[in-house]
FIDO-974937 format. One line per 4 residues: their letters; for each residue x, y, z of C-alpha. Coordinates in Angstrom, 2 decimals. Layout:
BEGIN
A) X:Y:Z ~ ... $
//
This chain:
BEGIN
MYAL) -0.05:0.35:0.15 ~ 1.05:3.59:-0.58 ~ 1.13:6.29:1.60 ~ 0.78:10.30:1.85 $
NFYS) 3.57:10.78:4.51 ~ 2.65:14.91:6.66 ~ 5.50:15.68:9.05 ~ 4.39:19.23:11.17 $
PIVS) 1.83:18.85:13.26 ~ -0.62:21.37:12.34 ~ -1.08:19.32:9.14 ~ -1.95:17.06:11.86 $
DQLR) -4.47:18.78:13.26 ~ -5.53:19.84:9.64 ~ -5.96:16.43:8.61 ~ -7.84:14.81:11.83 $
SRRK) -10.09:17.40:11.23 ~ -10.37:16.83:7.41 ~ -10.18:20.45:6.56 ~ -7.09:19.53:4.65 $
TATI) -7.75:17.59:1.64 ~ -5.18:17.90:-0.88 ~ -1.60:17.94:-0.72 ~ 0.77:19.82:-2.60 $
RLGD) 4.52:17.69:-2.84 ~ 7.86:19.80:-5.09 ~ 8.72:18.57:-8.18 ~ 6.77:15.81:-10.69 $
KSSK) 5.73:13.15:-8.22 ~ 3.03:12.33:-11.71 ~ 4.27:8.87:-11.59 ~ 4.71:7.84:-8.04 $
YKKG) 0.86:9.35:-7.66 ~ -2.09:8.48:-9.69 ~ -5.87:9.03:-10.04 ~ -7.73:6.12:-8.41 $
MVVQ) -4.84:5.30:-6.04 ~ -6.13:4.22:-2.66 ~ -2.88:5.61:0.17 ~ -2.73:6.15:4.19 $
ILVG) -2.10:8.83:5.03 ~ -0.21:8.74:7.84 ~ 1.27:11.83:10.32 ~ 4.81:11.70:11.96 $
QRYG) 8.38:12.35:11.99 ~ 10.98:11.30:9.66 ~ 12.47:7.78:10.26 ~ 9.93:7.69:13.52 $
PREK) 6.99:6.19:14.31 ~ 3.67:7.67:12.05 ~ -0.15:7.14:13.25 ~ -2.27:6.29:10.23 $
IFDA) -5.08:9.13:9.95 ~ -7.24:7.45:7.80 ~ -7.89:5.35:4.35 ~ -8.74:7.61:1.15 $
VIDK) -8.91:7.82:-2.37 ~ -6.35:10.02:-4.82 ~ -9.20:11.75:-7.26 ~ -6.65:14.09:-8.97 $
VEVK) -3.13:14.65:-9.78 ~ -1.66:17.77:-11.45 ~ 1.60:18.83:-11.62 ~ 2.07:22.51:-12.72 $
RLME) 3.96:26.29:-11.88 ~ 3.80:26.87:-8.59 ~ 2.23:29.94:-10.15 ~ -0.61:28.42:-11.40 $
LSPR) -1.97:27.09:-8.51 ~ -5.83:28.78:-7.92 ~ -5.96:30.26:-4.42 ~ -9.12:26.87:-4.08 $
EIEH) -6.90:24.62:-4.98 ~ -3.50:25.97:-2.00 ~ -6.61:26.61:0.53 ~ -7.06:22.27:-0.23 $
DNPE) -3.74:22.03:1.02 ~ -4.06:24.24:3.46 ~ -6.82:26.17:5.12 ~ -4.92:29.22:5.95 $
IRRP) -3.06:29.61:2.52 ~ -4.51:31.41:-0.84 ~ -1.67:33.18:-2.17 ~ 1.18:31.31:-4.68 $
EDMA) 3.42:33.52:-2.94 ~ 2.92:32.34:0.43 ~ 2.58:28.90:-0.75 ~ 5.73:28.85:-1.96 $
SSLG) 6.75:30.01:1.85 ~ 5.47:27.11:3.28 ~ 7.22:25.05:0.75 ~ 10.71:26.78:1.08 $
QLYN) 10.21:26.06:5.11 ~ 9.06:21.65:5.19 ~ 11.97:21.41:2.36 ~ 14.33:23.99:3.60 $
RDVT) 14.93:25.43:0.58 ~ 14.40:27.98:-1.26 ~ 10.94:27.75:-3.59 ~ 9.81:30.07:-6.20 $
EEDI) 6.48:31.16:-8.08 ~ 8.30:29.37:-11.06 ~ 8.89:25.53:-9.62 ~ 6.80:22.86:-10.46 $
VTLI) 4.73:21.26:-7.96 ~ 2.68:18.43:-7.73 ~ -1.39:19.20:-6.75 ~ -2.48:15.61:-5.26 $
RFSE) -6.37:15.80:-4.04 ~ -7.45:12.89:-1.94 ~ -10.95:11.55:-0.43 ~ -11.61:9.78:3.22 $
ILAR) -12.43:6.04:2.33 ~ -15.53:5.48:4.98 ~ -15.43:2.62:6.63 ~ -19.39:0.32:6.52 $
//
């Protein structure tokens, strides 16, 4: 099974409250994640134990420049951010490098799979 791993405690809260329904990853991840793929949504420190939040299905995978993301697409990743320049700053902190609006990113939209 594949996973989408998240490391930030803030993201953890957004996932648990179901306010986060997408992730924006730096670079082209379209060969790794495909529409219809089932993934586990995990939270925890890199190289440490992880907690499974829920299973999800990937609804959409789009590769584009950061500046081409709409405010709505950005908001699905982080409800506190709507502008590409703010997203660039957030990604820069996460990846520990300079990120500009010209950088290629992958938008991965996902939906929780509910158990019956």
